[in-house]
N, C-alpha and C positions, 0 to 999 in steps of 0.2 A: 094543301094538296101537293102530293109528290109526283115523281115521274118514274117510269120504268122503260126498259128496252124490251121490245117484242119483235117477232118476225113480221115483216110487212104484210104477209099473207093473213096474219091473225089480227090485223089492226082495224078491220072494217067495223064501223060503229064507234070507234074511239076517237078522242080528240088529239090532234098532233100537238106536241109540247114544244116545238121549235120551228124555225123557218128552214125548210129544205131548199137545196140549191140545184139549179140546172145550169150546166156549163156546156156551151157549144163553141164552135170556131167563131161564131158571130158575136156572142154575148155571154155574160154570166148574170143570172137573175134568180130571184126567189121563185121556186116552183109552186110551193104551197106554204102559206103563212101559218104560224102557230095558232091553234084554236080551230083549225080546219077539221070538220067531222069527216073522217075517212070513209070513202065508198069504194066499191069494186073498181070503178074507173080510176080513182086515185091510186089504188094498189098497182094497176097496170102501168100507169105513167111513172110512178115511183121506181118500179123495178126496171122500166125502160131506161131510166136515168142512173141506174146502178145502186139504188137504195133498197136493200133487202132486209134491213132492220131499221126501226124507227123508235124515237122516244114518244111515249104517249102519257097523258095525265092518268094518275090513279089517286084514289082517296087515301088520306093519311100520309104517312111518310115523315122523314126528318124535316126539321126547319131548315130551309135552304134559301139562298138567293139565286135567281135565275139570270141568264145572260143579259137580258134587257135591264134588269135591276142592277146588276153588277156594273155595267158600263155607265149608267147615269150616276150612280153613287160615287164611282171613281172620278168621273168628270167633274163633279161638284167640288171634289177635294183638290184636284190638281190644276184647275184654271183660276185665274183672277176674274171673277164674274162681273167686275166693273168694266172689264175690257173685252169680254167674250160672251157670246150667247151660244146655245147648243140646241141640237135637234136630235131626239131619239129616233134612230132609223131602224132598218130591218137587220136581222141576223146578229143581234147583240151589239150593234155599232152605235156610237154617238158622234155626230158631226159637229165640229166646233168652228164657229165663225167669229171674225173680228167685229166688234162694235165700232171701233175707231181705226184710223190708219196709223201705221207706225212700223217699228222694227221688231221682229219676233225675237224673244229671249227665252231660252230653255235652260232651266237649272238641271245640269247633267246628273248631279248627285240625287236629286229628288226623282229624276227620270229613272235612274238605276233601281231605286227602291221598288218602283212599280213594275218596271219591265223585266225584273228578275223574279217576280212573285209567282209566275206561272198562272196567274188569275186573270190579268188584263194587261193591255199594252197601250201606251200613248205613242202615237205616230204623228209627227208634226213636220212642218216646213222647218228648215234649218235655222239655227240662231243666226241673226244678221240679215235674214230675208225681209225685204220690205213688202208690206201688204197694204191694200186699201181697206176701207170699211166694207163689211158684209162679204168678206172673202173667206173661203175655206182655208183654215190654218192648220187644223189637226183633226185626228180621229181617235177615239178611244174604242178599242175592240176587246170584248171579253173572250177568254180562251175556252173554258169549260162551259157546258150547257148550264151547270149549276155548281154551287160550292156551299159547304156547310156554313151555317150562320156564324159560329164562333171563329172559324178560320178567316172568314171574310171581314168580320168586324175588327179582328186583330190587325189585318192589313190596313183598313181604313184609318186606324189610330196612328199608323206609321207614315201615312202619306202627307206630303206637304205640297204647296203650290209649285208646279214645275213649269208652267207656261204663262208667260206675261208678254206685254208689248211695251217697248219704249216709244212713247208718243213723240211726234215731231215737235221740236223746240220752235221752229220757224214755220210760217205759213204763207208769207208774202214773197213772191219771186218776181224778178225782172228777166226779160228775154232780149238778147241782142242777136239778131240774125245777120250774119256777115256773108259777103259774096258780091262782087261787082256785077256778075252776070244776073243775079237776082235784083240787085239795087237798080240796074238799068232796064229791067223788064225783059231781058233776053230769056230768062227761065222763071218759072213760077216758084214761089217759096213753098217748099215741101216740108219744112221743119215746124212751121207754126202750128199746123193741125196736130202733129205728133205731140208737141209740148202742151197743147191745150188738153189732150187726152191724158197725158201723164199728170198734169195738175189736177184734173178732175178725179182721177183714180186715187191720188194720194191726199186729196183735200186741200190743195194749195190754191192760192189766188194769184193770178197774174196781174200785177199792179203797174207794170211798165213794159212796153214792147217797142224796140227800135230796130230799124233795118238800115245797114250801113254797107258801103263798099269795102274792099280789101285795102283799107288805109288805116295805119296804126293810130293816127291822130283822131280819126272819126270813131274808131272802135273804142279808144280810150275815153273819149267824150261821152259816148253812149253808155258805157259801163258806169261812169261817174254819175250820170243823170239818173240811171236806174237805181243806183245805190241810195239815192236820196229818199226813195219811197219803199224800196224793197229790202228784205232781210237777206236775200241771196240772189245771185244772178247766174243765169246759164247763157253762155256765148256759144253759138253754133258755127261750125265750119272753119276752114282756114287753119287747121291744126297740124297739117302734115309738113313735109319737107319741100313742097313745091315752092318755086320762087315767088309765086303770087301770094302765098299764105302769110298773113301778117297778124293773125289773131293773138298768138302768144306775146308778140312785141307790144300790141295794143293794150293787152291786159296789164303787162308790166308797166307801161307808161302811165296807166291810171293810178299808180302808186301801190298796187297790190304786191304782196310777197308771193312769189310762185313757189309752192312746196314741191310739186312734181309735174313734169310734162312727159307723158308716157307712163301709163300705169299697167300692171300685169293683169289686164282683163282682155279677153278676146271674145267677141269683136269690140270695136271702138277703143283699141289700145292707145291711140294718140289723143288721149284726153288729158286735161290739165286741171290741177287743183291749186287754187290760190286763195289768199285771204287779204282783205283790206280792213284793217282793224280786226273786228271779230266776225265780219261778214264774209261768207264763202262765195267765191267766184269759180264757176266750173265751166271749162271749155270742153266741148265734145266734137269729135270729128264728123265729117259728113257721112261716115259709115252708119251713124244712128238712124239715117233715113231708111236704108235697106233693112237694118236690124232694129226695126222700130219697137217690136214687142218686148225685147229684153236687151238692154245694153248698159253702159256704165252709169247712166242716170239712175237706173233701178238698183244697181249694185253699190255705187259709191256716193252719188249725189244725195240719195235718200239718207245716208248716214250723216252726211254733212248737215242736212236739214234737221237731224236729231241732235245736233250739237257736237258731233265728232270733229276734233281737230287733229288729224293724224300726223304721226311722225314718219320720217322716211322709212324707218324699219317696219312700221305697221303697213305702209303702202306696199313695201316689197313683199310682205307675206300675203297680200291679196292674190298672188300668183298661185297659192294653194287653193284650188277650186275656181281659179279665174277663167278657165276654159269653159265658156257657157254652152249649154246644149244646143243653141240655135246657130252656132258658128258653122259656116260652110267652108270646109278646107279647099274645095274646088276653086275658090276665089284666089287662092295663093299658088296654085299649080301652074307650071309653065305649059303653054300651049304646045301641042305636038306638031 
């Protein structure tokens, strides 16, 4: 069955061959789905939304692939189906979700082959982005309503896997909460719940949790104890230049090698990357409490959990894209 374009006024009694769209200030949605048998009421609503010509089905015609077939076929070629699952959606789109947690990896050469074809596009989260399982990672969109069979099958032969995930190498983490005010009960611990949610999102298991005052000996001891059962440790708070802050000194005293203290990510710039043997230790400033949804844990610690041991040069280059969308510049402005 083929398709043809006709005036909307002449489409009564015919079946719509695509999903039509309605866009308002409030939302963008499908007005009528493909297969809708067009009535006079449909004609009025279509014209009210600016649709004066429509695609309808007709008998016969060339052998073609339609938008919903294009996107699904392309999706199967460009994703690693061991790591992703997909859902065929409306308007020729396919939504791609992670089956497991990990770091998004995009093959840019394979991406260029598809995205310069004029037939379909792969639109994904950027390489290096950490995702949990069941998270939307990418969308495949078809561009034309249909394409000739020979042209599309030639494209399919040229396509390679463009989207993969680097799974986490480690899964067991320890947490050391620092702060004399928390240790003495003057303030509630606000980091524990945040880290529980991060661990749940990324599929990690918290195997050790310690709470200590701002004392380098106790911080050092807590880090060493957690490293006995954990593959990586997060230490919270005490990372700035305040006289009370002793976390970097405590991490160093544990025997860890500090790679960087201060990384080009905003917010949570005063984070710390260290290793003891092969195990990563990550210090994050108290800013991660306010910026709980997206901070250096998501951007940097996730990569450490995937086995990344960065050089100073690689850390320096995190500044390219290091200004995160949730940073609030008002926090740095002088009061008037």
